[in-house]
NUVOBA-528760 format. One record per residue: residue in one letter; x negated, z, y of N, C-alpha, C in turn. Coordinates in steps of 0.1 Angstrom, whole numbers, plus 5000, padded with zeros to 4 digits. Atoms other than C-alpha are relative to their C-alpha. Example, Ala and Ser with C-alpha at 12.3 -4.5 7.8 and 13.67 -1.06 7.14 Angstrom:
a499150004988487750784955499150005012;s500950004989486350714989500850085011;
This chain:
m499950155004862955028191498649945003;n501250084998859854818186500349875008;s499850114991859254518209500149874993;t500150135008858754248182500850014988;a499450015013861154148155499349894992;i500650105009859553968126501049944991;l499050065009861753718108499349914990;l500750075012860353608074501149924993;l499050095006862353308062499649974985;a500250025014862653298024501349974993;a498650035005866153158018500149874992;g499950145006865352808005500250004985;g499750025015866352677971498949944992;s501250065007862952517963500449894991;h499650125008864652197951498949914996;r501250085003861451997953499150064990;f501049935009859552257934500650024986;g499349985013862152327906500250144996;s499849865003861852707906499850085013;p500149924987861952987932498550015004;k501449994996858652937950499750135007;q500249864994859153277967499350094989;l500549925011858153417932498849944993;l501250055005855153197926498950105002;k501149904999851953397920498849945008;f501250044992849053377945499250135002;r500849884998846153627945500650124994;g499449885007847953847920501350055005;k498749954994851153877940500949875001;t499150114997854253667945499849955014;l500250054986854253447976500750095010;i499349924991856853667992499350135002;h500749874999854953987985498749985007;h501250034993851753827997500249995015;t499750024986853353728030500450145006;l499549874995855054068034498750095003;e501249924999851654238029499249965013;q500750054988850054018057500750045012;l499349974988852854108081500150155002;q499949854999852854488074498950055009;g501049944992850954688099499849935014;l500050054986851554458129500650105009;p499649894991851954688159501349975006;n498750014993855354758175500949894995;s499250115006857254538151500950064989;d499049975011860254558127500149874992;l500050115009860354328097501349974994;y498750045006863454138085499749884991;v500150115010863653908055501349924998;v498850085002866153618054500049944986;l499850065013867253538018501349934998;g498850085003869753298004500049964985;a500050045014869153097972499250114992;e500749905009867953327943499950145006;i500149874994868753637964500150114989;d499949905011869653817931498750024993;k501349995007866153747917499050065010;i501049964991864253817949500250145007;a499749884992866054107967499650134993;p500449875007865454377940498550045002;s501449974998861654347945499650035014;i500449974985861754387983501050095006;q498949914995864454657987499650095011;k500449924989862354858011500149935013;h500050084988862654578036501549975004;i498750034995865654488058500349854996;i499650135005867354188041501249955008;i498950074993869553938060500449894990;e499650115009871553708037500549885008;n499550134994872053348048500849934989;k499150065010875053228029500149855002;n500050154998874652878044498649954998;w501450045001871052848032499849854996;e500150145004871752498017499949915012;s500050094989872152358052498649995007;g501450014995868452418060499550125007;m500749894994865952628078500650055013;g499349964987867852628111501050114997;s499049905002870652818095499450144996;s500749875002868253088083499550075012;i500449954987866853128118501350065007;a498749964994870453148131500550134994;a499549885007871453408105499250125005;g500849894995868553628116500250035014;m499949984985868953578153501450055004;n498749954996872653648153500050154998;l500149855001871753998141499050055011;l501049954991868654038163500349995015;k499750024986869953898196500850125006;e499249884995872254208199499150125001;q500949894999869254438197499049985011;n500850014988866654508223498549964998;y501350055002863654308211499649915012;s500550094989861454138237499649864995;q500450125006860353868212500350004985;v499950015014860653738177498949914995;l501050075007857953618154500649944988;i499450075011859253358129498949944991;t501050055009857253278098500749974986;l499550045013857753148062499250064989;c500849945012856853288028499249904993;d500750105007855452958017498849945008;l501250034992852552958042498950114997;p500849885004850253198022498650015005;l501349994994847053108039499950065014;i499949934987848253258071499850154997;e500349865003846753608071500350095013;f499749904990847153928091499449975014;h500750014987844553848118500649885008;h499450114992846353518127501350055006;y498849944994849653708132499650095012;q500449914989847753958153499649925012;n500450084989846253678174501249945007;l498850044994849653538180500650115009;l499549894992850853878192499250035012;d500949984988847853918214500249905011;e499750104991848553588230501350025007;s498749994994852153668235500150115011;r500149894990851153978255499649955014;i500550054988849653758282500849885005;t499250114995852353498285501550034997;q498649995002856153478288500649884993;n499750125005856253168268500250004985;i500150025014856453028233498650004995;v501450005006853353098212500149954986;a499950065013852952868182498649984994;t501250035007850352788156499649865000;q500550144999848152478160499149984987;y500850045011846952318128499549855003;e500550144996844752018139501149945009;q499050074992847451778152501450064999;l498749955002850451978140500250145007;i499649874994852152258160501350054992;a499049955009854352478138500150154999;v499949865003855252818125498750054994;p499349904994854353098126500049985016;v499750024985855753108162500750125005;i499349894993856753368187500849945011;f499150034989859753318210500350125008;k499649894992860453538239501650015000;q498549975001863953698243500849895007;s499250104993865053418267500449884991;y499750115010865153178236500950054989;f499249955011867253408214501349934998;e498750065001870553248222499949864994;l500250135006869252898215499750014985;l500449985014867653018182501350034992;s498949955007870953178172501049884997;k499050115002872752838174499449884992;l500650105008870352638152500949984987;d499350025012872052478122499449894991;a500550125007869952178111498750044992;d501249975008866952158087498749995009;m501250014992864552108117499450145003;g500549864996864252488122499750015015;a500349984985862652588155499249895006;r500950114994860552278159500649935011;q499350074989863152108181499950085013;i500149924988863052398205498650005005;i501450014996859252388206499849875007;l500250134995859252018212500749985013;q499350024987861852038240499550095011;n500549914990859852308258498550015000;k501550015000856252188257499450065012;d500549944988855752308293499950154998;d500049865002856452658280499250054988;l500749985013854152638250498550045001;h501449965002850952818242499749994985;t500350015014849152768209498850084997;v501149925006846752968187499649924988;s500550085011844552768163499950084987;a500149945014844852838126498649964995;e501450025005841452868109500049914988;l499950085012842652698077501049885001;s499150115000844452378069501550044997;y498649975002848252368068500449964986;i499550025013849452418033501450074999;d498649965001853252448030500449974985;v499850025014854052497993501449954997;d498750075003856852247986500149944986;t500150085012855652067955499050074990;i501049955010853652137923498649975005;e501350044994850751947940499650105011;d500349914989850952177970499550134994;y500349875007850852487947498649994993;e501350015006847852347928498950005010;k501050004989846052287961499850145005;l500149864996846852647971499150084991;l500849925009845352787940498549985000;t501450024998842052637949499450115010;y500449904990841952907977500150154994;e500049875006842353197952498650064999;
């Protein structure tokens, strides 16, 4: 058993975008494949993908990965984290790295930096984008039960904010681009 579970959240319905953003193209790959490629090769880790909306369109292209279905995906990101954590908390992982498929500027070396920081602390390790603290984030096993009870659209941010004394951050090298709208996607394409 590896020590880190990686939980890639890709269950959203892309309502603001109008089509499945998981399947948008970036650098010759879909967003979900681009993110999976960045996560592969991280040491001592197992990768899980949470799908919900458009699972029939997305799952066939990622069958070699462990897929967790979030049937309550419409209730928000918290339900996707809970769906993953309800499976993972029964296993013997020491920590979970949570990330999203619509943050394509986060690359392998940043995930590695988060893991390196997590080796020297027993705390939460999150990504710092200028004034924003957000995912990708690593939570130690002591947070698994809390994560498994999330159900709102806030995702893990509420746990981070409630435990600032337990928080370490790693600076992101690039700006925060979360692909939610056509304008976000157009901005992202300037990084190709």
